[in-house]
Phi, psi and omega in degrees: 000136182264165177292139177247132176228117181270154178296345178283344183103356174287134182239128176252115178246124185250125172296163185297334184288343176292353170283359178071078186293337173289346172094156167079357187220132172245133182244144175210150176249128185230160171231158179267016168221157176265346175206156188259133173269128179307131178074357185256124179299147172223171182249134168254153177223126171270103184258128181251131176239119185254147171303156175302132181088359180250151178220151163245172196259148172284176181294329165254112189285345186095215185289339177207169175108180185224126185304147169282133187238143172232129179238118182264147171240118183245153179299153183307137182085356173267146175229157180236145174281186181293152175286128184248127183261131170297165177302117183279180172248154180256129179244141173251118185260173181300142183088013180054037179270121187261132177228163180232126189188204184219128169259160177070290177202167177200148171231120177274130187248150173211142176264140183241139174245124177272161172296159185291346181225125174232145173291149185303324179268022179300133168220109186254150174246129184247135173242145176230116176265118184249132174236143188214161157244128180244134183234151166214244173288338169230173183238138189224120180282143172215166177202161180207151171245116186240153188224156176215130176258127182228138174262194187246153176210140170284349187251146172303129184233076179299153169205152179057035194295317183290318182299317184289320184299318187296317177284322173301329175286349182265354180291140174302138183259150176283146177289090177248301179233161177101251179291142177254155187224141172226146188234131179239129177253110180273204178272165173049031179085009183282126177242146176227118179255123176250124172253117181256116194266168176260021173202179174311128179294136184297135176217117011283165170224160181230134178273117188233089185279147171267080191303135180285147183299341187259357184238151169253121177262116184212180176058035184284132181222140175229127183225146182233135178214122176059246185248024182228134169253123182254127185242118178242142171193165181256146177231107185241142176290144178280152186304133170087356180262128181275070182288132165253200178287140181220172180246125177270123171270140184207161178234136169259118184263146178193171173249138179282177180302344176265008186071019181267133181294132178215161181220152183234120175279137173211168180225150185231129167282120173272122185287147175300144182294155179308136179089353181265119181254015173279000000 
């Protein structure tokens, strides 16, 4: 990856490791501003670009793999929100191994809030230490440290607007208005979730659970018909785990009518197993 200097004055410095010493991945750190306004939140994005045929993993990698991780080092007085992952894809590997991840490229996002006061000559450096596992026929661990220098400005200084808008739109959206959800809990851990849309249900759609530590989520099927998406799966407590009722957070991944990747966040209350009074 080469040094990038934008006309607005933003400088993106990528360490040699950003060339992905493990191979098959390039990493870079970007911001949606070219200069920081005191007290005004802005967004950072760690963009990973994979060689064709290779993939990295979501925060829940599925049956195998390792989540992609980012550790930020910020100037004094800056705070960052949680790392946000765009809606991943579901891949079925040989042996019916199901994984969740990204091909081609992905940008992981986080919102950063600077302090209310910055000196006019402020120049801060932000570092992102990124770790990933990239897989094709084989899997290779990789890491990079990428850096970004930003000065201060009292005026708004947007940058990379189209890129950030595109990836922000791919973040899973909370289920607030529009689709309705109903859940039926059957026997032996069988769950059926129905999502009723206010338009034709997207097809295909993918069930992407953030698997709870104490349950095995398996036997997943997703079907769409007319305005309803039906998700069925089993949720069984793992051996030796004293599971009671818990909430399964999940994402429904799909493409909208414009062919854009989108995701819908929803939650399902998993019932305690029979005979468990906790």
